TISE-749302 format. One record per residue (C-alpha): x, y, z; residue in one letter. Coordinates in steps of 0.05 Angstrom, whole numbers, plus 32768, in hexadecimal, padded with zeros to 4 digits. Layout:
# residues N
XYZA
...
END
This chain:
# residues 186
8644846C8777M
8655849787B0S
8689848D87E6L
86558481881AK
863A844887EET
867C842B87E8I
868A842D8831L
8643840F883DE
864D83D38810A
869483C48835Q
867183CC8876S
863E83948861K
8674836C8845W
869C83708888T
8660835A88B0W
86508320887ED
8699830A887ET
86A0830688CAM
865B82E488D3E
866B82AE889BS
86AC829F88B7S
8690829988FFA
8662826688E7H
869D823E88CEL
86BF8242890CG
86EE827588F3E
86FF82BD8906M
871682EA88CBV
8753831488EAR
8747835F88EEE
8787836988C1D
876A833E888AA
87258367888EL
874F83A6888BT
87768394884DS
873A837D882CV
871283B6883AN
874983ED8828L
875683C987E6A
870C83C487D4M
86FE840D87E8I
8736842987C6Y
872884038784R
86DE84188785Q
86ED845F8797A
871D8461875DV
86EC8440872BE
86B78471873FQ
86E584AD8733G
86E884C2877BI
872784E68778D
872A850E87B9D
872684CE87E0F
876A84AE87F9Y
878284708821I
87C6845E8837T
87CD841B885FS
88048418889AT
87FC83CF88A1Q
882583B68867G
885883E58874A
886083D388B9K
8850841A88D4L
881384018901E
88438401893EV
885C8447892FE
881984678921Y
87E9843B894AG
87BF8437890AA
87AD840B88D5D
87A0843D88A0W
879B84888891L
8762849D8862W
874384E08851G
871885098822R
872D854E8811G
8748856D8853E
872585378880Q
875585028895A
875284C988C9Y
878B84A288E5L
8764845C88F3V
876B841F891DQ
873F83E48913A
872883B4893FK
86F583798938R
86BC83638966L
86CC832B898DN
868B83028996I
867B82CE89CCI
863782BE89ABA
8619828C89DFR
862782C08A16A
861382FF89EEH
8657831989FBL
8674834D89C9T
86B5837689D5S
86EF839689B0Y
8731838F89D0K
875483D389D4I
87A383D989DCD
87AA84188A03L
87F6842589EBP
87DE841B89A4Q
87A4844A89B1L
87D4848589CBF
87FF84778993D
87C784828964L
87B384C48988L
87FA84DF898CD
880484CE8940A
87C484F38929A
87D885308950E
8824852B8932A
8806852888EBL
87CD856088F3S
87E6859F88D3G
881C858488ACS
87F38582886FN
87C985BB8883G
878F858F889FY
877A856E88DER
8780852188E3V
874F85008913H
876284C28939A
8727848F8935A
87188443893FY
86F48419890CV
86CC83E1892CF
86BE83A38902Y
867E83838915N
864C83488904A
8618831D8922M
85F98359894EL
85B08349893AG
857A8365890AD
857783AA892FN
85C083BB8910F
85BD83C688C1P
85FD83A388A5R
860D83DD887BA
860F840B88B5D
862B83E188EEY
865B83B088CBG
868D83EB88D2C
8683841D8904T
86B58458891DC
86C38478895BV
86ED84B38970D
872E849B898DA
873084D789BEA
86EC84C589DAT
8703847989DCL
8740848E8A02A
871584B38A34G
86EA84788A41F
871E84498A4BI
874684738A79K
870C84758AA9E
8702842A8AA1K
874A84068A9FS
879184138ABAH
87AB83D88A92Q
87C983D48A4BD
878D83B58A2BT
874483C38A36C
870683A28A1CL
86CC83D18A05V
868983B189F9S
865E83BD89BBF
862883E289E9A
865F840F8A00D
8678841E89C0A
862D842E89A5M
8617845189E6Q
865384778A07K
8681847C89CEL
864E84958999D
8662845E8964A
864A846E8921R
864F844D88DBP
868F845888BCW
86718476887CH
866384B588A7Q
86A784C788AFM
86A684E98867F
END
C-alpha cells in the first residue's frame, strides 16, 4: 500500500464520517477528525514500512496557538506545517464555507518560514480542508481532504476581508485557490 492509497482511504473516511454525523444532526469537530486521521495514517504508514514519512501533532502538545498549525508532516525533505478546517454546510441553502482565522493563518506562515532551513529543507504552510456532502461530481477519495497553499489563501483573503475571520467558499477554494487532493502533497 502506498502513501497515496493511505491518504485516499482517510479522505474517504473523513467524508463518510462527516456525512454520517450530519445525518444524525451532529457535527464531528475538526480536531477530532484530525486526531483520528493522523493516528490512522501514521499507523498504516508504519505497517507498510513507509519509513521516510513522519507526522508530529501540535494539537495535543498545545502548540497550535504558537505555530498556527494542527500538525507537521513530511516525506524526505518535503515538509508541511498544516492547519485543518472542516467544511461548514447549510445544505438546504446550498451554502458551503470554511471559517478562516486570520491571526492563525499569519502565525502559520511565520512558523513555516521560521522552521525552513533549520533542518536543511523548506517547510511549506498549507491548509487541509475536510469536506463532505458535495455531490457525485467529487470523488470522496480525492475531495474528502483537500489542500491549499497558505500563502495563496492569505493573498485571497487580504483582498476580501479586513476582519479577524473570513469565510471562504468551497467554490472559491476549488476555483481561485487551486484546492487539490491532499494525497498530491507527496
